[in-house]
Residue, then its C-alpha position, 0 to 999 in steps of 0.5 A: m484897478f480894473p483895467q489891471l486885472e483884465a490886462i494879466l487876465a487876457k493872457v490867458e489861454a483857457d476854458y476859463a480863469d477867473l482873478r482876485y484882487e483884495i486890500k485888507q485892512e486889519t487892526i486888533i487891540t488885546f488886553n491879557g487880564r488889565e496888560l494891553t498886549q498888542v496894538g497893531t494895525n497893518a494893510t496887505d493885499g495882493f492875488v489870486l488867479r484861478v484857470l479851468k483847461r482841459g478839464g485841470f483846475s488849479s490857482v496860484t496865489f502871487t502878491r505883486e502885479d510883477q510877478a503876474a507872468w510866472a503867475v499865469r505861466t504857473a497856473l497853466e502848467n498845473a491846469g495841463l497836469l491835472a487834467s492829464q491825471v484826474s479820472q473825472p475832468v473838472s466842470l463848472a455850473p454856471v452862472p451868469a455874468r454880473e457888474e456891480i460896485f456894493l460899497p455897504l452903508l456903514p452907519e459909522d465905518p470903522r476905517r474912520v474912527p481914530l484909533e486912541e478911540k478904539l483903545e480906549l473903549t477896549r481898555r473900559y470895556n477890560e476894566i468892567p468885570y474888575r469892579s469886582s471881587g472874584i475876578a481873576t482875569t480876563q482876555t479883551q480885544y477888538a478886531e476889525i478886518c477889511r477886504e477890498k474885493y476885486f473879482i473878473n472873470s474870463e466869462g464878463s463878471r466885474l466885481r467889487e464889494d468892501l467886506v467890513t467886520t468888527r468885534l469886539g469881546g472875549t473872557i472873563t475869568s473868576r476865582d474862589g480857591t482853586l475853582t475857576q469859572t471862564v464866561r464869554v462876552g461881546g459882539g461884533g457885526s459887519d454893520g460899523f462901529a456903532r455896533l461896538r458902542h453901549q455894550d457896558g451893560e453886557f459886560a457887567e452881566k456876564t461878569k455877574i454869571a461868573l461869579d455866580l458860578l462859582k457859588a453854583e453846584p456841577v451838573e448831575a451827569g445822565a441823560y436829560n430832556v433838556v431847552l437850548n438857547p439860541d447860541l447853544t441851538g445856532v454852535f448845534t446846527h453849524e458844528a454838527f449838522g451844518h458842515f455835513s451840507e458843504a458839499d465839498l466833505i461828502e463828496d468824497a464818502p460815499t456812505m455819506r452821500e448816500r445817507l445824505a441825498l435829498g429827500a433824505l428824512l433827517g429831523n422832526e417835522q419841525v425843524s427846518i434849517t437854512d443859510d441865507p447871509t443875504p439880510p445887510g447888516q448881521l455878521g454874515f452879510y455878503r451878496y457875492d461869494d469869492e468866485g464871482v457867484a451871488v449868493r442867495p437863501t438856501a433850505l436845507l432841511r425842511q420838516g425835517v427833510l433835506v431839501g438843500r446843499l451848499h455849492s462851489r461851481r465846481t461840485a455844484a456841477a459835480f452833484g447836478e445841484p444849484v450853486s449857492g454862492h457860498c465859496v468864501a476865501e478867508d483872504y487874497r492868501y487862499p482860493p475858496i472853498i465852500r462856507m456856511g453863510t449864516i446857518y440857522l435853525e427857523p423858529g417856530e412858535k412858542s415861546l420860552a416859557e412855553l418850551l420851558q413848561d413843555l419839559g417840566d423837570g431838566l435842564y435849560l443850558l445856556n452858551a456855548l462853550g467850545g466843543q468838538t464833532s467827530g463824524e456824526n457826533f458832537t461834544f460841546g460846553a455850557e456855560y451854565g445852565y439851570q435846574v427846571r422843576g415843573g416847568r420853573q428855572h431854578k438852581m444853577v449848574r455848572d461844568i456841563n457838557i452835551s454830546g449825542n449823535l446828529y441824527q438822533t438829535l434832529q429827531r429828539i428836538t421836539g419844541v421849537g421857540n418863536d425867538l430867533t437870535l443871530s450871533r454878534t460874533g463868529g468864526c470857522g476855522k474849516g481848512q481857511l477861518n472864516v472870521r463872518s460865518c454866521h450861525g443862529g437859531p431860538h430856544v429848542l426842545m431836545e429829549q434825552m440828551v446825554i448831559g456829561g458832569r460829577 
């Protein structure tokens, strides 16, 4: 494929140009209740051309090679138009040229697993909740997305990388009269189909939680000291903090840029946050972003102090900060934007038992169930929780919403567990969908968290 891409790029007369070509293969199997509602496999492909000329930076997507001449002409015209209109010309931070072909080693490549086997595994997991009375419905989906990427640029980079992502899971809903309760179940990753096998126990455990929630009491509203489990810690880290680490979201907001200047003290000294997609096998793993930049571990918060942020080549130049390799596209239909890779709150030294003892009286909250952010304020749901009395776990509670302010909450994290866990399902909808966006953390102790309830 590289000779065809090089022939196209050779026709671009600009200060810089890059061209990405992708073949995307997708398989989806969906059960709504016990009914199989979708089985589909498709493959599509396309190109993204980006051009920088005299400070104007433009992109064009196209799906056929015979559209290349039109794409080159359009990209150059758009770059020229932008150059005449922008007050600040675009420049790109320098990065070394790279040449590599990287195909991940998968213990069991999902592309070689028959569709019938994927269907039967999804059906089997979907049936597990129905062995118990009290289950109203399920929604179970198998999703497999494979991106075969080719990238070249005018600086000499030539890269090929495959991204293979699988997920199998959904929701389980229980009902008693008019009361319903929903929990999420499932997992996935970027290390092949084998990860999805032998998950019967996970589906059975989540079925029990859904049924137990029917007997739980709604939480009483108020301000509590709480321990969050790793899933909730990860969602807080991603949603409440992580998006502010993406340079494009703050670059045109002077107040936010001032408040989030490197060196600012944002949190308790126990709080450190990193984004690191480099360890193989975990959900957010990749080697090169969609600008052809090698991704690197990026420290964002160190002992409460802001020390870094996530960049594209454009924003790195604009901020005068290092490139991080976090400019990612959903697929060939889009130019890349700045995205978190694998963001997590770093582990501390305490066990869960020690955190509960430090908590004394409060709540132990588990698993995120939706949420939203508005500026520096956030609201998340928790699937369930437990009352804690004297450091011991007691009755289950339900219907839990937690809310707070990012900066206050970072200051109120007073205990950090030693049990870092990364999510096995991910996703982020900022502008484009990123199914590989991964979050995580350990158990953490937070003081005076506002809890919405009855």
